[in-house]
PDB file of N, H, CA, C and O in Angstrom:
ATOM      1  N   MET A   1       0.818  -1.188   0.000  1.00  0.00           N
ATOM      2  CA  MET A   1       0.000   0.000   0.000  1.00  0.00           C
ATOM      3  C   MET A   1       0.864   1.256   0.000  1.00  0.00           C
ATOM      4  O   MET A   1       0.540   2.216  -0.699  1.00  0.00           O
ATOM      5  N   VAL A   2       1.944   1.275   0.756  1.00  0.00           N
ATOM      6  H   VAL A   2       2.207   0.496   1.324  1.00  0.00           H
ATOM      7  CA  VAL A   2       2.793   2.457   0.861  1.00  0.00           C
ATOM      8  C   VAL A   2       3.404   2.815  -0.490  1.00  0.00           C
ATOM      9  O   VAL A   2       3.598   3.994  -0.784  1.00  0.00           O
ATOM     10  N   SER A   3       3.706   1.831  -1.300  1.00  0.00           N
ATOM     11  H   SER A   3       3.549   0.873  -1.060  1.00  0.00           H
ATOM     12  CA  SER A   3       4.336   2.095  -2.592  1.00  0.00           C
ATOM     13  C   SER A   3       3.419   2.842  -3.553  1.00  0.00           C
ATOM     14  O   SER A   3       3.895   3.414  -4.534  1.00  0.00           O
ATOM     15  N   THR A   4       2.123   2.849  -3.293  1.00  0.00           N
ATOM     16  H   THR A   4       1.737   2.384  -2.497  1.00  0.00           H
ATOM     17  CA  THR A   4       1.193   3.558  -4.167  1.00  0.00           C
ATOM     18  C   THR A   4       1.025   5.026  -3.778  1.00  0.00           C
ATOM     19  O   THR A   4       0.412   5.791  -4.523  1.00  0.00           O
ATOM     20  N   LEU A   5       1.559   5.428  -2.627  1.00  0.00           N
ATOM     21  H   LEU A   5       2.056   4.807  -2.023  1.00  0.00           H
ATOM     22  CA  LEU A   5       1.416   6.798  -2.140  1.00  0.00           C
ATOM     23  C   LEU A   5       2.549   7.678  -2.651  1.00  0.00           C
ATOM     24  O   LEU A   5       3.616   7.182  -3.014  1.00  0.00           O
ATOM     25  N   ASP A   6       2.311   8.995  -2.677  1.00  0.00           N
ATOM     26  H   ASP A   6       1.445   9.398  -2.382  1.00  0.00           H
ATOM     27  CA  ASP A   6       3.394   9.912  -3.010  1.00  0.00           C
ATOM     28  C   ASP A   6       4.313  10.040  -1.782  1.00  0.00           C
ATOM     29  O   ASP A   6       4.003   9.516  -0.713  1.00  0.00           O
ATOM     30  N   GLU A   7       5.439  10.737  -1.946  1.00  0.00           N
ATOM     31  H   GLU A   7       5.691  11.163  -2.814  1.00  0.00           H
ATOM     32  CA  GLU A   7       6.454  10.811  -0.895  1.00  0.00           C
ATOM     33  C   GLU A   7       5.911  11.352   0.421  1.00  0.00           C
ATOM     34  O   GLU A   7       6.153  10.782   1.485  1.00  0.00           O
ATOM     35  N   LYS A   8       5.179  12.452   0.340  1.00  0.00           N
ATOM     36  H   LYS A   8       4.982  12.915  -0.525  1.00  0.00           H
ATOM     37  CA  LYS A   8       4.671  13.111   1.543  1.00  0.00           C
ATOM     38  C   LYS A   8       3.733  12.194   2.322  1.00  0.00           C
ATOM     39  O   LYS A   8       3.883  12.026   3.532  1.00  0.00           O
ATOM     40  N   ASN A   9       2.773  11.608   1.631  1.00  0.00           N
ATOM     41  H   ASN A   9       2.650  11.744   0.648  1.00  0.00           H
ATOM     42  CA  ASN A   9       1.806  10.754   2.315  1.00  0.00           C
ATOM     43  C   ASN A   9       2.427   9.446   2.782  1.00  0.00           C
ATOM     44  O   ASN A   9       2.037   8.917   3.823  1.00  0.00           O
ATOM     45  N   ALA A  10       3.375   8.921   2.040  1.00  0.00           N
ATOM     46  H   ALA A  10       3.693   9.350   1.194  1.00  0.00           H
ATOM     47  CA  ALA A  10       4.033   7.673   2.452  1.00  0.00           C
ATOM     48  C   ALA A  10       4.781   7.860   3.767  1.00  0.00           C
ATOM     49  O   ALA A  10       4.657   7.034   4.671  1.00  0.00           O
ATOM     50  N   ARG A  11       5.560   8.943   3.885  1.00  0.00           N
ATOM     51  H   ARG A  11       5.661   9.614   3.151  1.00  0.00           H
ATOM     52  CA  ARG A  11       6.318   9.137   5.122  1.00  0.00           C
ATOM     53  C   ARG A  11       5.395   9.410   6.295  1.00  0.00           C
ATOM     54  O   ARG A  11       5.701   9.031   7.425  1.00  0.00           O
ATOM     55  N   ARG A  12       4.258  10.067   6.040  1.00  0.00           N
ATOM     56  H   ARG A  12       4.009  10.375   5.121  1.00  0.00           H
ATOM     57  CA  ARG A  12       3.314  10.334   7.129  1.00  0.00           C
ATOM     58  C   ARG A  12       2.585   9.071   7.568  1.00  0.00           C
ATOM     59  O   ARG A  12       2.396   8.849   8.764  1.00  0.00           O
ATOM     60  N   VAL A  13       2.179   8.252   6.623  1.00  0.00           N
ATOM     61  H   VAL A  13       2.332   8.433   5.651  1.00  0.00           H
ATOM     62  CA  VAL A  13       1.492   6.995   6.968  1.00  0.00           C
ATOM     63  C   VAL A  13       2.443   6.073   7.738  1.00  0.00           C
ATOM     64  O   VAL A  13       2.064   5.491   8.755  1.00  0.00           O
ATOM     65  N   VAL A  14       3.672   5.944   7.250  1.00  0.00           N
ATOM     66  H   VAL A  14       3.980   6.416   6.424  1.00  0.00           H
ATOM     67  CA  VAL A  14       4.639   5.075   7.924  1.00  0.00           C
ATOM     68  C   VAL A  14       5.006   5.660   9.282  1.00  0.00           C
ATOM     69  O   VAL A  14       5.196   4.912  10.240  1.00  0.00           O
ATOM     70  N   GLY A  15       5.107   6.976   9.383  1.00  0.00           N
ATOM     71  H   GLY A  15       4.952   7.584   8.604  1.00  0.00           H
ATOM     72  CA  GLY A  15       5.364   7.610  10.678  1.00  0.00           C
ATOM     73  C   GLY A  15       4.261   7.321  11.671  1.00  0.00           C
ATOM     74  O   GLY A  15       4.528   7.055  12.843  1.00  0.00           O
ATOM     75  N   MET A  16       3.020   7.373  11.209  1.00  0.00           N
ATOM     76  H   MET A  16       2.803   7.589  10.257  1.00  0.00           H
ATOM     77  CA  MET A  16       1.881   7.069  12.073  1.00  0.00           C
ATOM     78  C   MET A  16       1.901   5.596  12.498  1.00  0.00           C
ATOM     79  O   MET A  16       1.620   5.270  13.651  1.00  0.00           O
ATOM     80  N   MET A  17       2.232   4.721  11.563  1.00  0.00           N
ATOM     81  H   MET A  17       2.460   4.985  10.625  1.00  0.00           H
ATOM     82  CA  MET A  17       2.289   3.294  11.882  1.00  0.00           C
ATOM     83  C   MET A  17       3.390   3.015  12.903  1.00  0.00           C
ATOM     84  O   MET A  17       3.208   2.189  13.798  1.00  0.00           O
ATOM     85  N   ALA A  18       4.535   3.701  12.778  1.00  0.00           N
ATOM     86  H   ALA A  18       4.683   4.372  12.051  1.00  0.00           H
ATOM     87  CA  ALA A  18       5.636   3.522  13.728  1.00  0.00           C
ATOM     88  C   ALA A  18       5.215   3.970  15.124  1.00  0.00           C
ATOM     89  O   ALA A  18       5.580   3.344  16.119  1.00  0.00           O
ATOM     90  N   GLU A  19       4.450   5.050  15.194  1.00  0.00           N
ATOM     91  H   GLU A  19       4.153   5.559  14.386  1.00  0.00           H
ATOM     92  CA  GLU A  19       3.936   5.521  16.485  1.00  0.00           C
ATOM     93  C   GLU A  19       3.014   4.475  17.110  1.00  0.00           C
ATOM     94  O   GLU A  19       3.072   4.231  18.315  1.00  0.00           O
ATOM     95  N   GLN A  20       2.167   3.862  16.290  1.00  0.00           N
ATOM     96  H   GLN A  20       2.120   4.060  15.311  1.00  0.00           H
ATOM     97  CA  GLN A  20       1.229   2.865  16.800  1.00  0.00           C
ATOM     98  C   GLN A  20       1.944   1.617  17.289  1.00  0.00           C
ATOM     99  O   GLN A  20       1.534   1.018  18.284  1.00  0.00           O
ATOM    100  N   ILE A  21       3.021   1.212  16.596  1.00  0.00           N
ATOM    101  H   ILE A  21       3.355   1.698  15.788  1.00  0.00           H
ATOM    102  CA  ILE A  21       3.767   0.024  17.004  1.00  0.00           C
ATOM    103  C   ILE A  21       4.486   0.275  18.319  1.00  0.00           C
ATOM    104  O   ILE A  21       4.547  -0.605  19.178  1.00  0.00           O
ATOM    105  N   GLY A  22       5.031   1.477  18.476  1.00  0.00           N
ATOM    106  H   GLY A  22       4.981   2.192  17.778  1.00  0.00           H
ATOM    107  CA  GLY A  22       5.759   1.799  19.697  1.00  0.00           C
ATOM    108  C   GLY A  22       7.234   1.492  19.553  1.00  0.00           C
ATOM    109  O   GLY A  22       7.809   1.656  18.477  1.00  0.00           O
ATOM    110  N   ARG A  23       7.846   1.046  20.639  1.00  0.00           N
ATOM    111  H   ARG A  23       7.379   0.913  21.513  1.00  0.00           H
ATOM    112  CA  ARG A  23       9.286   0.787  20.655  1.00  0.00           C
ATOM    113  C   ARG A  23       9.672  -0.219  19.568  1.00  0.00           C
ATOM    114  O   ARG A  23       9.094  -1.302  19.475  1.00  0.00           O
ATOM    115  N   GLY A  24      10.653   0.155  18.753  1.00  0.00           N
ATOM    116  H   GLY A  24      11.122   1.035  18.829  1.00  0.00           H
ATOM    117  CA  GLY A  24      11.116  -0.702  17.666  1.00  0.00           C
ATOM    118  C   GLY A  24      10.314  -0.568  16.390  1.00  0.00           C
ATOM    119  O   GLY A  24      10.604  -1.241  15.401  1.00  0.00           O
ATOM    120  N   GLY A  25       9.314   0.289  16.398  1.00  0.00           N
ATOM    121  H   GLY A  25       9.079   0.836  17.202  1.00  0.00           H
ATOM    122  CA  GLY A  25       8.447   0.445  15.230  1.00  0.00           C
ATOM    123  C   GLY A  25       9.173   1.010  14.024  1.00  0.00           C
ATOM    124  O   GLY A  25       8.945   0.578  12.894  1.00  0.00           O
ATOM    125  N   ILE A  26      10.047   1.976  14.265  1.00  0.00           N
ATOM    126  H   ILE A  26      10.232   2.327  15.183  1.00  0.00           H
ATOM    127  CA  ILE A  26      10.785   2.571  13.152  1.00  0.00           C
ATOM    128  C   ILE A  26      11.684   1.535  12.502  1.00  0.00           C
ATOM    129  O   ILE A  26      11.734   1.436  11.276  1.00  0.00           O
ATOM    130  N   ALA A  27      12.392   0.763  13.314  1.00  0.00           N
ATOM    131  H   ALA A  27      12.351   0.844  14.310  1.00  0.00           H
ATOM    132  CA  ALA A  27      13.308  -0.261  12.776  1.00  0.00           C
ATOM    133  C   ALA A  27      12.547  -1.311  11.972  1.00  0.00           C
ATOM    134  O   ALA A  27      12.999  -1.723  10.904  1.00  0.00           O
ATOM    135  N   LYS A  28      11.404  -1.739  12.476  1.00  0.00           N
ATOM    136  H   LYS A  28      11.037  -1.404  13.343  1.00  0.00           H
ATOM    137  CA  LYS A  28      10.606  -2.741  11.756  1.00  0.00           C
ATOM    138  C   LYS A  28      10.122  -2.199  10.417  1.00  0.00           C
ATOM    139  O   LYS A  28      10.199  -2.879   9.394  1.00  0.00           O
ATOM    140  N   LEU A  29       9.623  -0.968  10.436  1.00  0.00           N
ATOM    141  H   LEU A  29       9.560  -0.415  11.267  1.00  0.00           H
ATOM    142  CA  LEU A  29       9.083  -0.391   9.213  1.00  0.00           C
ATOM    143  C   LEU A  29      10.174  -0.014   8.217  1.00  0.00           C
ATOM    144  O   LEU A  29       9.916   0.047   7.015  1.00  0.00           O
ATOM    145  N   MET A  30      11.384   0.240   8.699  1.00  0.00           N
ATOM    146  H   MET A  30      11.593   0.191   9.676  1.00  0.00           H
ATOM    147  CA  MET A  30      12.507   0.480   7.791  1.00  0.00           C
ATOM    148  C   MET A  30      12.733  -0.759   6.924  1.00  0.00           C
ATOM    149  O   MET A  30      12.935  -0.655   5.714  1.00  0.00           O
ATOM    150  N   VAL A  31      12.698  -1.918   7.555  1.00  0.00           N
ATOM    151  H   VAL A  31      12.534  -2.002   8.538  1.00  0.00           H
ATOM    152  CA  VAL A  31      12.921  -3.174   6.835  1.00  0.00           C
ATOM    153  C   VAL A  31      11.767  -3.468   5.883  1.00  0.00           C
ATOM    154  O   VAL A  31      11.985  -3.869   4.740  1.00  0.00           O
ATOM    155  N   ILE A  32      10.551  -3.270   6.352  1.00  0.00           N
ATOM    156  H   ILE A  32      10.374  -2.944   7.280  1.00  0.00           H
ATOM    157  CA  ILE A  32       9.370  -3.600   5.558  1.00  0.00           C
ATOM    158  C   ILE A  32       9.205  -2.668   4.361  1.00  0.00           C
ATOM    159  O   ILE A  32       8.943  -3.125   3.248  1.00  0.00           O
ATOM    160  N   THR A  33       9.359  -1.349   4.591  1.00  0.00           N
ATOM    161  H   THR A  33       9.572  -0.979   5.495  1.00  0.00           H
ATOM    162  CA  THR A  33       9.060  -0.375   3.538  1.00  0.00           C
ATOM    163  C   THR A  33      10.268   0.057   2.718  1.00  0.00           C
ATOM    164  O   THR A  33      10.119   0.494   1.577  1.00  0.00           O
ATOM    165  N   GLY A  34      11.450  -0.060   3.284  1.00  0.00           N
ATOM    166  H   GLY A  34      11.571  -0.415   4.211  1.00  0.00           H
ATOM    167  CA  GLY A  34      12.644   0.415   2.594  1.00  0.00           C
ATOM    168  C   GLY A  34      12.887   1.902   2.794  1.00  0.00           C
ATOM    169  O   GLY A  34      13.832   2.452   2.229  1.00  0.00           O
ATOM    170  N   LEU A  35      12.048   2.566   3.593  1.00  0.00           N
ATOM    171  H   LEU A  35      11.280   2.120   4.052  1.00  0.00           H
ATOM    172  CA  LEU A  35      12.255   3.985   3.892  1.00  0.00           C
ATOM    173  C   LEU A  35      13.342   4.130   4.944  1.00  0.00           C
ATOM    174  O   LEU A  35      13.531   3.241   5.775  1.00  0.00           O
ATOM    175  N   SER A  36      14.052   5.243   4.911  1.00  0.00           N
ATOM    176  H   SER A  36      13.899   5.965   4.237  1.00  0.00           H
ATOM    177  CA  SER A  36      15.119   5.462   5.880  1.00  0.00           C
ATOM    178  C   SER A  36      14.545   5.901   7.225  1.00  0.00           C
ATOM    179  O   SER A  36      13.401   6.346   7.322  1.00  0.00           O
ATOM    180  N   ARG A  37      15.372   5.763   8.251  1.00  0.00           N
ATOM    181  H   ARG A  37      16.302   5.402   8.172  1.00  0.00           H
ATOM    182  CA  ARG A  37      14.979   6.191   9.603  1.00  0.00           C
ATOM    183  C   ARG A  37      14.627   7.675   9.602  1.00  0.00           C
ATOM    184  O   ARG A  37      13.636   8.083  10.207  1.00  0.00           O
ATOM    185  N   ASN A  38      15.449   8.486   8.916  1.00  0.00           N
ATOM    186  H   ASN A  38      16.254   8.154   8.425  1.00  0.00           H
ATOM    187  CA  ASN A  38      15.205   9.931   8.880  1.00  0.00           C
ATOM    188  C   ASN A  38      13.868  10.262   8.213  1.00  0.00           C
ATOM    189  O   ASN A  38      13.169  11.178   8.646  1.00  0.00           O
ATOM    190  N   THR A  39      13.518   9.529   7.173  1.00  0.00           N
ATOM    191  H   THR A  39      14.087   8.786   6.822  1.00  0.00           H
ATOM    192  CA  THR A  39      12.251   9.771   6.477  1.00  0.00           C
ATOM    193  C   THR A  39      11.073   9.452   7.382  1.00  0.00           C
ATOM    194  O   THR A  39      10.101  10.206   7.426  1.00  0.00           O
ATOM    195  N   ILE A  40      11.149   8.347   8.101  1.00  0.00           N
ATOM    196  H   ILE A  40      11.938   7.734   8.066  1.00  0.00           H
ATOM    197  CA  ILE A  40      10.060   7.960   9.000  1.00  0.00           C
ATOM    198  C   ILE A  40       9.944   8.963  10.142  1.00  0.00           C
ATOM    199  O   ILE A  40       8.839   9.350  10.521  1.00  0.00           O
ATOM    200  N   MET A  41      11.073   9.381  10.688  1.00  0.00           N
ATOM    201  H   MET A  41      11.971   9.067  10.381  1.00  0.00           H
ATOM    202  CA  MET A  41      11.057  10.357  11.776  1.00  0.00           C
ATOM    203  C   MET A  41      10.548  11.720  11.287  1.00  0.00           C
ATOM    204  O   MET A  41       9.887  12.442  12.034  1.00  0.00           O
ATOM    205  N   ARG A  42      10.856  12.063  10.047  1.00  0.00           N
ATOM    206  H   ARG A  42      11.393  11.477   9.440  1.00  0.00           H
ATOM    207  CA  ARG A  42      10.343  13.305   9.475  1.00  0.00           C
ATOM    208  C   ARG A  42       8.826  13.241   9.337  1.00  0.00           C
ATOM    209  O   ARG A  42       8.137  14.229   9.589  1.00  0.00           O
ATOM    210  N   GLY A  43       8.302  12.080   8.936  1.00  0.00           N
ATOM    211  H   GLY A  43       8.862  11.277   8.730  1.00  0.00           H
ATOM    212  CA  GLY A  43       6.856  11.892   8.860  1.00  0.00           C
ATOM    213  C   GLY A  43       6.197  12.043  10.215  1.00  0.00           C
ATOM    214  O   GLY A  43       5.123  12.634  10.324  1.00  0.00           O
ATOM    215  N   GLN A  44       6.837  11.507  11.257  1.00  0.00           N
ATOM    216  H   GLN A  44       7.709  11.026  11.168  1.00  0.00           H
ATOM    217  CA  GLN A  44       6.307  11.651  12.609  1.00  0.00           C
ATOM    218  C   GLN A  44       6.302  13.122  13.030  1.00  0.00           C
ATOM    219  O   GLN A  44       5.341  13.600  13.633  1.00  0.00           O
ATOM    220  N   ALA A  45       7.379  13.829  12.707  1.00  0.00           N
ATOM    221  H   ALA A  45       8.159  13.441  12.217  1.00  0.00           H
ATOM    222  CA  ALA A  45       7.464  15.244  13.066  1.00  0.00           C
ATOM    223  C   ALA A  45       6.410  16.063  12.333  1.00  0.00           C
ATOM    224  O   ALA A  45       5.810  16.968  12.914  1.00  0.00           O
ATOM    225  N   GLU A  46       6.182  15.752  11.064  1.00  0.00           N
ATOM    226  H   GLU A  46       6.669  15.017  10.593  1.00  0.00           H
ATOM    227  CA  GLU A  46       5.169  16.473  10.297  1.00  0.00           C
ATOM    228  C   GLU A  46       3.780  16.247  10.879  1.00  0.00           C
ATOM    229  O   GLU A  46       2.953  17.158  10.880  1.00  0.00           O
ATOM    230  N   LEU A  47       3.519  15.050  11.369  1.00  0.00           N
ATOM    231  H   LEU A  47       4.191  14.309  11.367  1.00  0.00           H
ATOM    232  CA  LEU A  47       2.214  14.775  11.966  1.00  0.00           C
ATOM    233  C   LEU A  47       2.037  15.503  13.294  1.00  0.00           C
ATOM    234  O   LEU A  47       0.921  15.874  13.658  1.00  0.00           O
ATOM    235  N   ALA A  48       3.130  15.705  14.013  1.00  0.00           N
ATOM    236  H   ALA A  48       4.037  15.403  13.717  1.00  0.00           H
ATOM    237  CA  ALA A  48       3.059  16.362  15.316  1.00  0.00           C
ATOM    238  C   ALA A  48       2.907  17.880  15.189  1.00  0.00           C
ATOM    239  O   ALA A  48       2.396  18.528  16.103  1.00  0.00           O
ATOM    240  N   GLU A  49       3.349  18.453  14.061  1.00  0.00           N
ATOM    241  H   GLU A  49       3.764  17.927  13.319  1.00  0.00           H
ATOM    242  CA  GLU A  49       3.264  19.901  13.868  1.00  0.00           C
ATOM    243  C   GLU A  49       1.837  20.319  13.563  1.00  0.00           C
ATOM    244  O   GLU A  49       1.068  19.573  12.958  1.00  0.00           O
ATOM    245  N   ARG A  50       1.506  21.503  13.987  1.00  0.00           N
ATOM    246  H   ARG A  50       2.131  22.109  14.479  1.00  0.00           H
ATOM    247  CA  ARG A  50       0.172  22.035  13.721  1.00  0.00           C
ATOM    248  C   ARG A  50       0.069  22.552  12.295  1.00  0.00           C
ATOM    249  O   ARG A  50      -0.966  22.398  11.647  1.00  0.00           O
ATOM    250  N   GLU A  51       1.139  23.165  11.808  1.00  0.00           N
ATOM    251  H   GLU A  51       1.980  23.291  12.334  1.00  0.00           H
ATOM    252  CA  GLU A  51       1.132  23.747  10.473  1.00  0.00           C
ATOM    253  C   GLU A  51       1.919  22.847   9.524  1.00  0.00           C
ATOM    254  O   GLU A  51       2.991  22.353   9.873  1.00  0.00           O
ATOM    255  N   ASP A  52       1.391  22.642   8.348  1.00  0.00           N
ATOM    256  H   ASP A  52       0.520  23.043   8.065  1.00  0.00           H
ATOM    257  CA  ASP A  52       2.024  21.775   7.356  1.00  0.00           C
ATOM    258  C   ASP A  52       3.159  22.519   6.667  1.00  0.00           C
ATOM    259  O   ASP A  52       2.913  23.543   6.030  1.00  0.00           O
ATOM    260  N   PRO A  53       4.426  22.025   6.778  1.00  0.00           N
ATOM    261  CA  PRO A  53       5.537  22.707   6.113  1.00  0.00           C
ATOM    262  C   PRO A  53       5.501  22.566   4.589  1.00  0.00           C
ATOM    263  O   PRO A  53       6.104  23.366   3.874  1.00  0.00           O
ATOM    264  N   VAL A  54       4.796  21.551   4.101  1.00  0.00           N
ATOM    265  H   VAL A  54       4.306  20.901   4.683  1.00  0.00           H
ATOM    266  CA  VAL A  54       4.685  21.318   2.661  1.00  0.00           C
ATOM    267  C   VAL A  54       3.299  21.769   2.212  1.00  0.00           C
ATOM    268  O   VAL A  54       2.296  21.277   2.728  1.00  0.00           O
ATOM    269  N   PRO A  55       3.227  22.693   1.261  1.00  0.00           N
ATOM    270  CA  PRO A  55       1.910  23.134   0.791  1.00  0.00           C
ATOM    271  C   PRO A  55       1.079  21.947   0.279  1.00  0.00           C
ATOM    272  O   PRO A  55       1.642  20.980  -0.234  1.00  0.00           O
ATOM    273  N   PRO A  56      -0.246  22.011   0.412  1.00  0.00           N
ATOM    274  CA  PRO A  56      -1.097  20.872   0.052  1.00  0.00           C
ATOM    275  C   PRO A  56      -0.990  20.431  -1.408  1.00  0.00           C
ATOM    276  O   PRO A  56      -1.178  19.249  -1.699  1.00  0.00           O
ATOM    277  N   HIS A  57      -0.697  21.333  -2.319  1.00  0.00           N
ATOM    278  H   HIS A  57      -0.544  22.292  -2.083  1.00  0.00           H
ATOM    279  CA  HIS A  57      -0.639  20.968  -3.735  1.00  0.00           C
ATOM    280  C   HIS A  57       0.748  20.489  -4.153  1.00  0.00           C
ATOM    281  O   HIS A  57       0.975  20.222  -5.333  1.00  0.00           O
ATOM    282  N   ARG A  58       1.683  20.374  -3.201  1.00  0.00           N
ATOM    283  H   ARG A  58       1.498  20.591  -2.243  1.00  0.00           H
ATOM    284  CA  ARG A  58       3.055  19.950  -3.512  1.00  0.00           C
ATOM    285  C   ARG A  58       3.402  18.686  -2.750  1.00  0.00           C
ATOM    286  O   ARG A  58       2.759  18.358  -1.753  1.00  0.00           O
ATOM    287  N   VAL A  59       4.431  17.966  -3.225  1.00  0.00           N
ATOM    288  H   VAL A  59       4.953  18.232  -4.036  1.00  0.00           H
ATOM    289  CA  VAL A  59       4.933  16.783  -2.541  1.00  0.00           C
ATOM    290  C   VAL A  59       6.164  17.150  -1.717  1.00  0.00           C
ATOM    291  O   VAL A  59       6.389  16.582  -0.649  1.00  0.00           O
ATOM    292  N   ARG A  60       6.951  18.086  -2.206  1.00  0.00           N
ATOM    293  H   ARG A  60       6.768  18.547  -3.074  1.00  0.00           H
ATOM    294  CA  ARG A  60       8.144  18.557  -1.508  1.00  0.00           C
ATOM    295  C   ARG A  60       8.025  20.058  -1.266  1.00  0.00           C
ATOM    296  O   ARG A  60       7.237  20.754  -1.907  1.00  0.00           O
ATOM    297  N   VAL A  61       8.836  20.534  -0.319  1.00  0.00           N
ATOM    298  H   VAL A  61       9.476  19.969   0.202  1.00  0.00           H
ATOM    299  CA  VAL A  61       8.884  21.979  -0.104  1.00  0.00           C
ATOM    300  C   VAL A  61       9.504  22.635  -1.334  1.00  0.00           C
ATOM    301  O   VAL A  61      10.279  21.985  -2.035  1.00  0.00           O
ATOM    302  N   PRO A  62       9.196  23.885  -1.619  1.00  0.00           N
ATOM    303  CA  PRO A  62       9.798  24.550  -2.775  1.00  0.00           C
ATOM    304  C   PRO A  62      11.322  24.512  -2.684  1.00  0.00           C
ATOM    305  O   PRO A  62      11.899  24.824  -1.643  1.00  0.00           O
ATOM    306  N   GLY A  63      11.962  24.129  -3.778  1.00  0.00           N
ATOM    307  H   GLY A  63      11.493  23.875  -4.624  1.00  0.00           H
ATOM    308  CA  GLY A  63      13.419  24.018  -3.808  1.00  0.00           C
ATOM    309  C   GLY A  63      13.937  22.650  -3.424  1.00  0.00           C
ATOM    310  O   GLY A  63      15.140  22.402  -3.509  1.00  0.00           O
ATOM    311  N   GLY A  64      13.057  21.755  -3.001  1.00  0.00           N
ATOM    312  H   GLY A  64      12.080  21.957  -2.931  1.00  0.00           H
ATOM    313  CA  GLY A  64      13.470  20.410  -2.610  1.00  0.00           C
ATOM    314  C   GLY A  64      13.702  19.531  -3.821  1.00  0.00           C
ATOM    315  O   GLY A  64      13.188  19.811  -4.904  1.00  0.00           O
ATOM    316  N   GLY A  65      14.465  18.478  -3.646  1.00  0.00           N
ATOM    317  H   GLY A  65      14.882  18.250  -2.766  1.00  0.00           H
ATOM    318  CA  GLY A  65      14.730  17.550  -4.738  1.00  0.00           C
ATOM    319  C   GLY A  65      16.067  17.818  -5.399  1.00  0.00           C
ATOM    320  O   GLY A  65      16.828  18.678  -4.955  1.00  0.00           O
ATOM    321  N   ARG A  66      16.345  17.094  -6.442  1.00  0.00           N
ATOM    322  H   ARG A  66      15.727  16.396  -6.803  1.00  0.00           H
ATOM    323  CA  ARG A  66      17.613  17.228  -7.151  1.00  0.00           C
ATOM    324  C   ARG A  66      17.631  18.489  -8.003  1.00  0.00           C
ATOM    325  O   ARG A  66      16.600  18.903  -8.534  1.00  0.00           O
ATOM    326  N   PRO A  67      18.813  19.099  -8.131  1.00  0.00           N
ATOM    327  CA  PRO A  67      18.900  20.250  -9.034  1.00  0.00           C
ATOM    328  C   PRO A  67      18.844  19.785 -10.487  1.00  0.00           C
ATOM    329  O   PRO A  67      19.217  18.650 -10.781  1.00  0.00           O
ATOM    330  N   PRO A  68      18.386  20.641 -11.398  1.00  0.00           N
ATOM    331  CA  PRO A  68      18.349  20.262 -12.808  1.00  0.00           C
ATOM    332  C   PRO A  68      19.759  19.930 -13.312  1.00  0.00           C
ATOM    333  O   PRO A  68      20.747  20.470 -12.814  1.00  0.00           O
ATOM    334  N   LEU A  69      19.838  19.052 -14.286  1.00  0.00           N
ATOM    335  H   LEU A  69      19.035  18.614 -14.691  1.00  0.00           H
ATOM    336  CA  LEU A  69      21.122  18.621 -14.812  1.00  0.00           C
ATOM    337  C   LEU A  69      21.935  19.779 -15.352  1.00  0.00           C
ATOM    338  O   LEU A  69      23.160  19.771 -15.236  1.00  0.00           O
ATOM    339  N   GLU A  70      21.284  20.782 -15.944  1.00  0.00           N
ATOM    340  H   GLU A  70      20.289  20.788 -16.038  1.00  0.00           H
ATOM    341  CA  GLU A  70      22.003  21.940 -16.472  1.00  0.00           C
ATOM    342  C   GLU A  70      22.713  22.699 -15.372  1.00  0.00           C
ATOM    343  O   GLU A  70      23.804  23.230 -15.581  1.00  0.00           O
ATOM    344  N   LYS A  71      22.096  22.753 -14.197  1.00  0.00           N
ATOM    345  H   LYS A  71      21.210  22.322 -14.028  1.00  0.00           H
ATOM    346  CA  LYS A  71      22.702  23.442 -13.079  1.00  0.00           C
ATOM    347  C   LYS A  71      23.880  22.644 -12.525  1.00  0.00           C
ATOM    348  O   LYS A  71      24.874  23.212 -12.073  1.00  0.00           O
ATOM    349  N   LYS A  72      23.756  21.353 -12.565  1.00  0.00           N
ATOM    350  H   LYS A  72      22.949  20.891 -12.932  1.00  0.00           H
ATOM    351  CA  LYS A  72      24.747  20.474 -11.991  1.00  0.00           C
ATOM    352  C   LYS A  72      26.017  20.405 -12.865  1.00  0.00           C
ATOM    353  O   LYS A  72      27.134  20.444 -12.349  1.00  0.00           O
ATOM    354  N   ARG A  73      25.835  20.305 -14.162  1.00  0.00           N
ATOM    355  H   ARG A  73      24.928  20.274 -14.581  1.00  0.00           H
ATOM    356  CA  ARG A  73      26.964  20.176 -15.084  1.00  0.00           C
ATOM    357  C   ARG A  73      26.928  21.310 -16.112  1.00  0.00           C
ATOM    358  O   ARG A  73      26.351  21.162 -17.189  1.00  0.00           O
ATOM    359  N   PRO A  74      27.548  22.440 -15.768  1.00  0.00           N
ATOM    360  CA  PRO A  74      27.530  23.537 -16.752  1.00  0.00           C
ATOM    361  C   PRO A  74      28.283  23.162 -18.022  1.00  0.00           C
ATOM    362  O   PRO A  74      29.294  22.462 -17.965  1.00  0.00           O
ATOM    363  N   SER A  75      27.793  23.626 -19.163  1.00  0.00           N
ATOM    364  H   SER A  75      26.971  24.195 -19.209  1.00  0.00           H
ATOM    365  CA  SER A  75      28.425  23.260 -20.431  1.00  0.00           C
ATOM    366  C   SER A  75      29.359  24.323 -20.936  1.00  0.00           C
ATOM    367  O   SER A  75      29.967  24.159 -21.994  1.00  0.00           O
TER     368      SER A  75
END
């Protein structure tokens, strides 16, 4: 199910599941989902915050992700 979600929702769902499992939940879900510890913890932090750092119509914050290839390798 997690593989069908976008990045933002996947980390939040897995973060919520880790909270429900309790101790060792992050480690278990790391193995099951392939997400990193930092990603799961970021999902937990996003759920705990009152204000969403990522706008609703976006998956990443503005400027997030890889830079364009032209920027990376000037010609």
